ROFILUM-318676 format. One record per residue: residue number from 1; x, y, z of N, C-alpha, C, CB in turn. Coordinates in steps of 0.1 Angstrom, whole numbers, plus 5000, padded with zeros to 4 digits. Glycine has a CB too. Layout:
BEGIN
> NUM_X_Y_Z_X_Y_Z_X_Y_Z_X_Y_Z
...
//
This chain:
BEGIN
> 1_5009_4988_5000_5000_5000_5000_5009_5012_5000_4990_5000_5012
> 2_5007_5022_4991_5016_5033_4989_5015_5043_5001_5013_5041_4977
> 3_5026_5049_5005_5026_5059_5015_5023_5073_5009_5040_5060_5022
> 4_5013_5080_5015_5009_5093_5010_5021_5103_5009_4998_5099_5018
> 5_5031_5102_5017_5042_5111_5017_5051_5109_5005_5050_5110_5030
> 6_5050_5097_4999_5059_5093_4988_5052_5095_4975_5063_5079_4989
> 7_5039_5100_4975_5032_5102_4963_5032_5117_4959_5017_5097_4965
> 8_5036_5120_4947_5037_5133_4942_5023_5137_4936_5048_5135_4932
> 9_5021_5150_4934_5008_5155_4930_5010_5163_4917_5001_5163_4940
> 10_5001_5161_4907_4999_5170_4896_4986_5177_4897_5000_5162_4882
> 11_4986_5191_4897_4974_5198_4897_4973_5205_4883_4974_5209_4909
> 12_4962_5202_4876_4960_5208_4863_4952_5221_4865_4951_5198_4854
> 13_4960_5232_4862_4955_5245_4865_4955_5254_4852_4962_5252_4876
> 14_4953_5248_4841_4953_5256_4828_4939_5261_4825_4958_5247_4817
> 15_4936_5263_4813_4923_5267_4809_4922_5283_4809_4912_5261_4817
> 16_4912_5288_4802_4910_5302_4800_4898_5308_4807_4909_5306_4786
> 17_4891_5300_4815_4879_5304_4822_4869_5311_4813_4883_5313_4834
> 18_4867_5306_4801_4859_5313_4791_4845_5315_4795_4859_5305_4778
> 19_4839_5305_4803_4825_5307_4808_4824_5316_4820_4820_5293_4811
> 20_4836_5321_4825_4836_5331_4835_4841_5344_4829_4845_5327_4847
> 21_4839_5345_4816_4843_5357_4808_4858_5361_4811_4834_5369_4812
> 22_4866_5351_4813_4881_5353_4815_4885_5356_4829_4884_5365_4807
> 23_4876_5357_4839_4880_5358_4853_4886_5345_4857_4867_5361_4862
> 24_4898_5346_4864_4905_5334_4868_4898_5328_4880_4920_5338_4872
> 25_4892_5316_4877_4884_5309_4887_4892_5304_4898_4876_5298_4881
> 26_4905_5302_4896_4913_5296_4906_4917_5307_4917_4926_5290_4900
> 27_4915_5320_4913_4918_5331_4922_4905_5335_4930_4923_5343_4914
> 28_4894_5329_4927_4882_5332_4935_4884_5327_4949_4869_5326_4929
> 29_4879_5335_4959_4882_5331_4973_4870_5325_4980_4886_5344_4981
> 30_4873_5314_4988_4863_5308_4996_4868_5309_5010_4860_5293_4992
> 31_4861_5316_5019_4865_5319_5033_4880_5323_5033_4864_5306_5041
> 32_4882_5333_5024_4895_5341_5024_4907_5333_5019_4898_5345_5038
> 33_4904_5321_5013_4915_5314_5006_4911_5312_4991_4918_5300_5013
> 34_4921_5313_4982_4918_5311_4968_4915_5296_4966_4929_5316_4959
> 35_4907_5294_4956_4904_5280_4952_4917_5272_4950_4895_5279_4940
> 36_4926_5277_4943_4939_5270_4940_4946_5267_4953_4948_5278_4931
> 37_4947_5276_4962_4954_5274_4975_4947_5263_4984_4955_5287_4983
> 38_4934_5262_4983_4926_5252_4990_4930_5238_4984_4911_5254_4989
> 39_4931_5237_4971_4935_5224_4965_4950_5221_4968_4934_5225_4949
> 40_4958_5231_4968_4972_5229_4971_4974_5224_4986_4981_5242_4969
> 41_4966_5230_4995_4967_5227_5009_4964_5212_5012_4958_5236_5017
> 42_4955_5207_5004_4950_5193_5006_4958_5183_4998_4936_5192_5003
> 43_4968_5187_4990_4976_5178_4982_4987_5172_4990_4981_5185_4969
> 44_4994_5163_4983_5006_5157_4990_5018_5167_4991_5010_5144_4983
> 45_5029_5162_4996_5040_5172_4999_5046_5178_4986_5050_5165_5007
> 46_5049_5169_4976_5056_5174_4964_5045_5177_4954_5066_5163_4959
> 47_5044_5189_4949_5033_5193_4940_5038_5200_4927_5024_5203_4948
> 48_5033_5196_4916_5036_5202_4903_5023_5208_4898_5041_5191_4892
> 49_5023_5221_4896_5011_5228_4891_5013_5231_4876_5007_5240_4899
> 50_5004_5226_4868_5005_5229_4853_4996_5240_4850_5001_5216_4845
> 51_5002_5251_4845_4994_5263_4842_5002_5276_4845_4981_5264_4850
> 52_4996_5287_4843_5003_5300_4846_5006_5302_4861_4995_5312_4840
> 53_5016_5309_4864_5020_5311_4878_5010_5320_4885_5034_5317_4878
> 54_5007_5316_4897_4999_5324_4906_5005_5324_4920_4984_5319_4906
> 55_5000_5333_4928_5004_5333_4942_4999_5321_4949_5000_5347_4949
> 56_5008_5314_4956_5004_5302_4964_5009_5303_4978_5010_5290_4957
> 57_5002_5295_4987_5004_5295_5001_5016_5286_5005_4992_5291_5008
> 58_5020_5278_4996_5032_5269_4999_5039_5267_4986_5027_5255_5005
> 59_5051_5262_4987_5060_5260_4975_5055_5249_4966_5074_5257_4980
> 60_5054_5253_4953_5051_5243_4943_5060_5245_4931_5036_5245_4938
> 61_5061_5235_4923_5069_5236_4910_5059_5239_4899_5077_5223_4908
> 62_5061_5250_4892_5052_5253_4881_5057_5247_4868_5052_5269_4879
> 63_5047_5242_4860_5050_5235_4848_5042_5241_4837_5047_5219_4850
> 64_5048_5243_4825_5041_5248_4814_5035_5236_4806_5050_5256_4804
> 65_5023_5239_4800_5017_5229_4792_5025_5227_4779_5002_5233_4787
> 66_5028_5214_4776_5036_5211_4764_5029_5215_4752_5040_5197_4764
> 67_5016_5214_4752_5007_5219_4741_4997_5229_4747_5000_5207_4734
> 68_4998_5242_4744_4989_5252_4750_4975_5249_4747_4993_5265_4744
> 69_4966_5250_4758_4952_5248_4757_4948_5235_4751_4946_5259_4748
> 70_4957_5225_4755_4955_5211_4749_4945_5203_4758_4968_5204_4749
> 71_4941_5208_4769_4931_5200_4777_4938_5193_4789_4924_5191_4769
> 72_4930_5187_4797_4935_5180_4809_4945_5169_4807_4924_5174_4817
> 73_4943_5161_4796_4953_5150_4794_4967_5156_4790_4948_5142_4782
> 74_4967_5167_4783_4980_5173_4780_4986_5179_4793_4978_5185_4769
> 75_4978_5185_4801_4983_5190_4814_4989_5179_4822_4972_5196_4822
> 76_4983_5167_4823_4988_5156_4831_5001_5151_4825_4978_5144_4831
> 77_5001_5150_4811_5013_5145_4804_5025_5155_4807_5011_5144_4789
> 78_5022_5168_4807_5032_5178_4809_5038_5177_4823_5027_5192_4807
> 79_5030_5174_4833_5034_5173_4847_5042_5160_4849_5023_5173_4856
> 80_5038_5149_4842_5044_5136_4844_5059_5136_4841_5037_5126_4835
> 81_5063_5145_4833_5078_5146_4830_5086_5148_4842_5080_5158_4820
> 82_5081_5154_4853_5088_5157_4865_5086_5147_4876_5085_5171_4869
> 83_5075_5139_4875_5071_5130_4886_5081_5118_4887_5057_5125_4884
> 84_5085_5115_4899_5095_5104_4902_5088_5094_4911_5107_5110_4909
> 85_5077_5096_4917_5070_5087_4926_5063_5076_4918_5060_5094_4935
> 86_5061_5064_4925_5055_5053_4918_5041_5056_4915_5055_5041_4928
> 87_5034_5063_4923_5020_5067_4921_5019_5083_4921_5010_5062_4932
> 88_5010_5088_4913_5008_5102_4912_4993_5106_4915_5013_5108_4898
> 89_4991_5116_4923_4978_5121_4926_4975_5131_4916_4977_5127_4941
> 90_4963_5130_4909_4959_5139_4899_4947_5147_4904_4955_5132_4886
> 91_4948_5161_4904_4938_5170_4909_4935_5181_4899_4942_5175_4923
> 92_4923_5186_4900_4919_5198_4892_4921_5210_4901_4905_5197_4886
> 93_4926_5221_4895_4928_5233_4903_4915_5240_4907_4936_5243_4895
> 94_4904_5236_4901_4891_5243_4904_4881_5234_4911_4885_5248_4891
> 95_4886_5223_4918_4877_5215_4926_4882_5215_4940_4878_5200_4920
> 96_4877_5224_4948_4882_5226_4962_4877_5217_4973_4879_5240_4966
> 97_4868_5208_4969_4862_5199_4980_4866_5185_4980_4847_5200_4978
> 98_4877_5182_4973_4882_5168_4972_4891_5165_4984_4889_5166_4959
> 99_4896_5175_4991_4907_5173_5001_4905_5162_5010_4908_5186_5008
> 100_4893_5160_5015_4890_5150_5026_4892_5136_5020_4876_5151_5031
> 101_4892_5134_5007_4894_5121_5001_4908_5118_4996_4885_5120_4989
> 102_4917_5128_4997_4931_5126_4992_4938_5114_4999_4939_5139_4995
> 103_4937_5114_5012_4943_5102_5019_4937_5089_5015_4942_5104_5034
> 104_4924_5088_5013_4918_5076_5009_4922_5072_4995_4902_5077_5010
> 105_4923_5082_4986_4927_5079_4973_4941_5073_4973_4927_5092_4964
> 106_4950_5079_4980_4964_5075_4981_4966_5061_4987_4973_5085_4988
> 107_4959_5059_4998_4960_5046_5005_4954_5034_4997_4955_5047_5019
> 108_4944_5037_4990_4937_5026_4982_4942_5024_4968_4922_5030_4981
> 109_4952_5032_4965_4958_5032_4951_4968_5020_4950_4965_5045_4948
> 110_4963_5008_4949_4971_4996_4946_4969_4992_4932_4967_4984_4956
> 111_4978_4984_4927_4978_4980_4913_4979_4993_4904_4965_4971_4909
> 112_4969_4995_4896_4969_5007_4887_4965_5020_4893_4961_5004_4874
> 113_4958_5019_4905_4954_5031_4912_4939_5031_4916_4957_5043_4903
> 114_4935_5043_4920_4921_5045_4924_4916_5059_4920_4920_5044_4940
> 115_4902_5060_4919_4896_5073_4915_4883_5074_4922_4896_5074_4900
> 116_4878_5087_4923_4865_5089_4928_4855_5087_4917_4864_5104_4934
> 117_4843_5081_4921_4833_5078_4912_4820_5084_4918_4832_5063_4909
> 118_4812_5091_4910_4800_5097_4914_4788_5087_4913_4797_5110_4906
> 119_4777_5090_4919_4766_5080_4919_4761_5076_4905_4754_5086_4926
> 120_4764_5084_4895_4760_5080_4881_4770_5071_4874_4757_5093_4873
> 121_4780_5067_4882_4790_5057_4877_4801_5064_4869_4783_5048_4868
> 122_4802_5077_4869_4813_5084_4862_4825_5086_4870_4807_5098_4857
> 123_4836_5080_4865_4849_5082_4872_4855_5096_4870_4859_5072_4868
> 124_4862_5101_4880_4868_5114_4879_4883_5114_4878_4864_5122_4892
> 125_4888_5116_4865_4902_5115_4863_4911_5125_4871_4905_5116_4848
> 126_4905_5137_4873_4913_5146_4881_4909_5146_4896_4911_5161_4876
> 127_4906_5134_4900_4904_5131_4914_4908_5116_4915_4888_5133_4919
> 128_4920_5114_4912_4925_5100_4911_4940_5099_4916_4924_5095_4897
> 129_4944_5087_4919_4958_5084_4922_4962_5072_4914_4960_5082_4938
> 130_4971_5074_4905_4973_5064_4894_4988_5060_4894_4969_5070_4880
> 131_4991_5048_4890_5005_5043_4888_5011_5051_4877_5005_5028_4885
> 132_5022_5058_4880_5029_5067_4871_5033_5061_4858_5041_5074_4878
> 133_5039_5049_4859_5045_5042_4848_5033_5038_4838_5052_5029_4852
> 134_5022_5034_4843_5011_5030_4834_5005_5043_4828_5000_5023_4842
> 135_5005_5054_4835_4999_5066_4829_5009_5071_4818_4998_5077_4840
> 136_5022_5071_4820_5031_5075_4810_5030_5067_4797_5046_5074_4815
> 137_5028_5054_4799_5027_5044_4788_5015_5048_4780_5027_5030_4793
> 138_5004_5051_4787_4991_5053_4780_4991_5067_4773_4980_5053_4790
> 139_4999_5076_4778_4999_5090_4772_5011_5092_4762_4999_5100_4782
> 140_5021_5083_4762_5033_5085_4755_5032_5088_4741_5042_5073_4757
> 141_5024_5081_4734_5023_5082_4719_5016_5096_4715_5015_5071_4713
> 142_5005_5099_4723_4997_5111_4719_5002_5124_4726_4982_5108_4722
> 143_5009_5122_4737_5012_5134_4745_5000_5141_4751_5019_5144_4736
> 144_4989_5133_4751_4977_5138_4757_4968_5146_4747_4980_5147_4769
> 145_4973_5149_4735_4965_5157_4725_4953_5148_4720_4974_5161_4714
> 146_4942_5155_4721_4929_5149_4716_4926_5135_4723_4930_5146_4701
> 147_4930_5135_4736_4928_5123_4744_4917_5126_4755_4941_5118_4750
> 148_4908_5117_4757_4898_5118_4768_4905_5112_4780_4885_5112_4765
> 149_4908_5119_4790_4915_5114_4802_4905_5104_4809_4919_5125_4812
> 150_4892_5107_4808_4882_5099_4815_4882_5085_4808_4868_5105_4814
> 151_4882_5085_4795_4882_5072_4788_4895_5064_4790_4880_5074_4773
> 152_4906_5072_4791_4919_5065_4792_4920_5059_4806_4930_5076_4791
> 153_4916_5066_4816_4917_5060_4830_4906_5049_4832_4915_5071_4840
> 154_4895_5050_4824_4885_5040_4825_4889_5027_4821_4873_5045_4817
> 155_4900_5026_4813_4905_5013_4808_4915_5007_4817_4911_5015_4794
> 156_4919_5015_4828_4930_5010_4836_4925_5002_4848_4937_5022_4841
> 157_4912_4999_4849_4907_4991_4860_4911_4997_4874_4912_4977_4859
> 158_4907_5009_4876_4910_5016_4889_4901_5012_4899_4911_5031_4887
> 159_4905_5012_4912_4896_5010_4923_4887_5022_4924_4904_5008_4936
> 160_4874_5019_4926_4864_5030_4927_4861_5034_4941_4851_5025_4920
> 161_4861_5047_4944_4857_5052_4957_4844_5061_4955_4869_5061_4963
> 162_4833_5056_4959_4820_5063_4957_4820_5076_4965_4808_5054_4961
> 163_4815_5087_4958_4814_5100_4964_4801_5107_4959_4826_5109_4962
> 164_4796_5117_4966_4785_5125_4961_4790_5135_4951_4778_5132_4973
> 165_4782_5139_4942_4786_5148_4931_4791_5162_4937_4774_5151_4922
> 166_4787_5165_4949_4791_5178_4955_4806_5178_4958_4784_5181_4968
> 167_4812_5166_4959_4826_5165_4962_4835_5170_4951_4830_5151_4966
> 168_4830_5167_4938_4838_5171_4926_4832_5184_4920_4838_5159_4916
> 169_4825_5192_4928_4820_5205_4922_4831_5213_4917_4812_5212_4933
> 170_4830_5218_4905_4840_5227_4899_4834_5240_4897_4846_5221_4886
> 171_4842_5250_4891_4838_5263_4890_4838_5268_4876_4847_5273_4899
> 172_4831_5261_4867_4832_5264_4853_4823_5277_4849_4827_5253_4845
> 173_4812_5279_4857_4803_5290_4853_4800_5298_4866_4790_5284_4848
> 174_4794_5310_4864_4791_5319_4875_4780_5312_4884_4786_5333_4871
> 175_4772_5304_4878_4762_5296_4886_4769_5286_4895_4752_5288_4876
> 176_4780_5280_4890_4788_5271_4899_4794_5279_4910_4799_5264_4890
> 177_4800_5291_4907_4806_5299_4917_4796_5303_4928_4812_5312_4911
> 178_4784_5307_4923_4773_5311_4933_4769_5299_4942_4761_5316_4925
> 179_4769_5287_4936_4765_5276_4944_4775_5273_4954_4763_5263_4934
> 180_4788_5274_4951_4798_5272_4961_4799_5282_4971_4812_5271_4953
> 181_4797_5295_4967_4799_5306_4977_4787_5308_4985_4802_5318_4969
> 182_4775_5302_4982_4763_5305_4989_4764_5300_5003_4751_5298_4982
> 183_4772_5290_5006_4774_5285_5020_4786_5292_5026_4776_5271_5020
> 184_4792_5301_5020_4804_5308_5025_4800_5320_5034_4814_5313_5014
> 185_4808_5323_5044_4805_5335_5052_4807_5348_5044_4814_5335_5064
> 186_4814_5348_5033_4817_5360_5026_4818_5357_5011_4829_5367_5031
> 187_4808_5360_5003_4809_5357_4989_4812_5370_4981_4795_5351_4984
> 188_4816_5381_4988_4818_5394_4982_4828_5393_4971_4822_5404_4993
> 189_4840_5387_4973_4850_5387_4963_4845_5381_4950_4862_5380_4968
> 190_4839_5369_4951_4834_5363_4938_4823_5371_4932_4829_5349_4941
> 191_4814_5377_4940_4804_5385_4934_4809_5398_4927_4794_5389_4945
> 192_4819_5404_4934_4825_5417_4928_4833_5414_4915_4834_5423_4938
> 193_4839_5402_4915_4846_5398_4902_4836_5397_4891_4854_5385_4904
> 194_4824_5391_4894_4814_5389_4884_4808_5403_4880_4802_5381_4890
> 195_4805_5412_4889_4800_5425_4885_4810_5432_4877_4796_5433_4898
> 196_4823_5433_4881_4833_5440_4874_4834_5435_4860_4846_5439_4881
> 197_4834_5422_4858_4835_5416_4845_4823_5420_4836_4836_5401_4846
> 198_4811_5420_4842_4799_5424_4834_4799_5438_4830_4787_5421_4843
> 199_4806_5447_4839_4806_5461_4836_4818_5465_4828_4806_5469_4849
> 200_4827_5455_4825_4839_5458_4817_4849_5467_4824_4835_5464_4804
> 201_4850_5465_4837_4860_5473_4845_4869_5464_4853_4852_5483_4854
> 202_4880_5471_4858_4890_5463_4866_4886_5463_4881_4904_5470_4864
> 203_4882_5452_4886_4878_5451_4900_4889_5455_4910_4874_5436_4903
> 204_4902_5454_4905_4913_5456_4914_4914_5471_4919_4926_5452_4907
> 205_4907_5480_4912_4907_5494_4917_4900_5495_4930_4901_5503_4906
> 206_4891_5486_4933_4884_5487_4945_4893_5485_4958_4873_5476_4946
> 207_4890_5494_4968_4896_5491_4981_4884_5489_4990_4904_5504_4986
> 208_4880_5476_4990_4867_5472_4996_4866_5477_5011_4866_5457_4997
> 209_4876_5476_5019_4875_5480_5033_4872_5495_5034_4888_5477_5040
> 210_4879_5503_5026_4878_5518_5027_4864_5522_5022_4888_5525_5018
> 211_4859_5516_5011_4846_5519_5006_4835_5515_5016_4844_5513_4992
> 212_4836_5503_5022_4826_5499_5032_4827_5508_5044_4829_5484_5036
> 213_4839_5512_5048_4840_5522_5059_4833_5535_5056_4855_5524_5063
> 214_4835_5539_5044_4828_5552_5040_4813_5550_5040_4833_5556_5026
> 215_4808_5539_5034_4794_5536_5034_4788_5536_5048_4791_5523_5027
> 216_4795_5530_5057_4790_5530_5071_4790_5544_5077_4798_5520_5080
> 217_4800_5551_5074_4801_5565_5080_4790_5574_5075_4815_5571_5077
> 218_4787_5573_5062_4776_5581_5056_4763_5577_5062_4776_5580_5041
> 219_4761_5563_5063_4748_5558_5068_4746_5562_5082_4748_5543_5066
> 220_4756_5562_5090_4755_5565_5104_4754_5580_5107_4767_5560_5112
> 221_4761_5588_5100_4762_5603_5103_4753_5611_5094_4776_5607_5102
> 222_4749_5606_5083_4740_5614_5074_4726_5607_5075_4745_5615_5059
> 223_4724_5598_5066_4712_5589_5068_4714_5577_5059_4699_5596_5064
> 224_4707_5566_5062_4710_5553_5055_4709_5554_5040_4700_5543_5061
> 225_4698_5560_5035_4696_5560_5021_4707_5568_5013_4682_5565_5017
> 226_4714_5577_5021_4724_5585_5014_4737_5576_5011_4728_5597_5023
> 227_4738_5565_5018_4751_5557_5017_4752_5551_5003_4750_5546_5027
> 228_4743_5543_4998_4745_5538_4984_4745_5548_4974_4734_5528_4981
> 229_4738_5559_4976_4738_5570_4966_4752_5577_4966_4727_5580_4968
> 230_4758_5578_4978_4771_5585_4979_4781_5576_4972_4775_5587_4993
> 231_4781_5563_4974_4791_5554_4967_4789_5554_4952_4790_5540_4973
> 232_4776_5555_4948_4774_5556_4933_4781_5569_4928_4758_5557_4930
> 233_4779_5580_4935_4786_5592_4930_4801_5591_4930_4782_5604_4939
> 234_4806_5584_4941_4820_5581_4941_4825_5573_4929_4824_5573_4954
> 235_4817_5563_4926_4820_5554_4914_4819_5562_4901_4812_5542_4913
> 236_4809_5571_4900_4807_5579_4888_4819_5588_4886_4794_5586_4889
> 237_4823_5594_4897_4835_5604_4896_4847_5596_4893_4837_5611_4910
> 238_4849_5584_4898_4861_5576_4896_4862_5572_4881_4862_5564_4905
> 239_4850_5568_4876_4849_5564_4862_4851_5575_4852_4836_5557_4859
> 240_4845_5587_4856_4846_5598_4847_4860_5603_4845_4837_5610_4852
> 241_4868_5602_4856_4882_5607_4856_4892_5596_4853_4885_5614_4869
> 242_4887_5583_4852_4896_5572_4850_4907_5572_4860_4902_5573_4835
> 243_4904_5571_4873_4913_5573_4883_4921_5560_4886_4907_5578_4896
> 244_4932_5562_4893_4940_5551_4898_4935_5547_4912_4955_5554_4898
> 245_4940_5537_4918_4935_5533_4931_4939_5544_4941_4942_5520_4935
> 246_4951_5550_4940_4955_5561_4949_4946_5573_4947_4970_5565_4946
> 247_4942_5576_4935_4933_5587_4933_4919_5584_4938_4932_5591_4918
> 248_4915_5571_4938_4902_5568_4944_4903_5570_4959_4899_5553_4942
> 249_4914_5567_4965_4916_5570_4980_4914_5585_4982_4930_5566_4985
> 250_4919_5594_4973_4918_5608_4975_4903_5612_4974_4926_5616_4964
> 251_4896_5606_4965_4881_5609_4964_4874_5605_4977_4875_5602_4952
> 252_4878_5594_4982_4871_5589_4994_4874_5598_5006_4876_5575_4998
> 253_4887_5603_5006_4890_5613_5017_4882_5625_5016_4905_5616_5016
> 254_4880_5630_5004_4872_5642_5002_4858_5640_5007_4871_5646_4987
> 255_4852_5628_5005_4838_5626_5010_4839_5624_5025_4833_5613_5003
> 256_4849_5618_5030_4850_5617_5045_4851_5631_5052_4862_5608_5049
> 257_4858_5640_5045_4860_5653_5050_4846_5660_5050_4870_5661_5042
> 258_4839_5658_5039_4825_5664_5038_4816_5659_5048_4820_5661_5024
> 259_4817_5646_5052_4809_5640_5063_4812_5647_5076_4811_5625_5064
> 260_4825_5649_5078_4830_5655_5091_4824_5669_5092_4845_5655_5092
> 261_4825_5677_5081_4820_5690_5080_4805_5691_5083_4824_5697_5067
> 262_4798_5681_5077_4784_5680_5078_4780_5678_5093_4778_5669_5070
> 263_4788_5669_5100_4785_5666_5114_4788_5679_5122_4795_5655_5119
> 264_4799_5686_5119_4802_5698_5127_4790_5709_5125_4815_5705_5122
> 265_4785_5710_5113_4774_5719_5110_4762_5715_5118_4771_5720_5095
> 266_4759_5702_5118_4748_5696_5125_4748_5699_5140_4747_5681_5122
> 267_4761_5700_5145_4763_5701_5160_4763_5716_5164_4776_5695_5164
> 268_4763_5725_5154_4763_5739_5157_4750_5743_5165_4765_5748_5145
//
């Protein structure tokens, strides 16, 4: 039975998030951790991430796709070049709920390996632990190009681990993101990414804490209905002048000063 510490991990983190209008789904936060960092946290010790570099909470080795936009099988083949362990754990960068099954996948991976299987009988290739040599042999000729990873692993007689579909929930669409974040204590980051994308603006200009502080200050010291209208005027002014984040801070300060002056006038 393989030791989880001796099993290396490939995380497939490519793709263009086309159904999220280009927003990087792996950077969406769940309880203040990005989706990719959640997957990384639950992986084994040695990790190869196939895709563009992103900020991560622990050290990983970044790997480029040997064939750009070639799909999951190409991503796995690209990572296999660096794998030295007998078995390799295969994960998707946008499936944050598999973590509790990592140990079971690794310990049950005898012979050719094991994978998670949903109630409809569908095996999950990016939720599997597979014998590295067999995987190399299966991908060697094609390099993963035009290969269905599901069909390929389906022929390897893997041990099946039954799971609910919620375990392999990914983030392909905004509906998927909403479903995942609905149980989160804070879905603000994902929602704001969605709104910014729909409006064709850069969400990064936002200083969420400062704007929320300003909204509270206006609501408390002026009146509640003035708060959203004030932030609308702030946004309108920022857009009209095409301001930087620093200039946005200056606009916020002007409004804060106006609130202070209003309070002083009210106290006269």
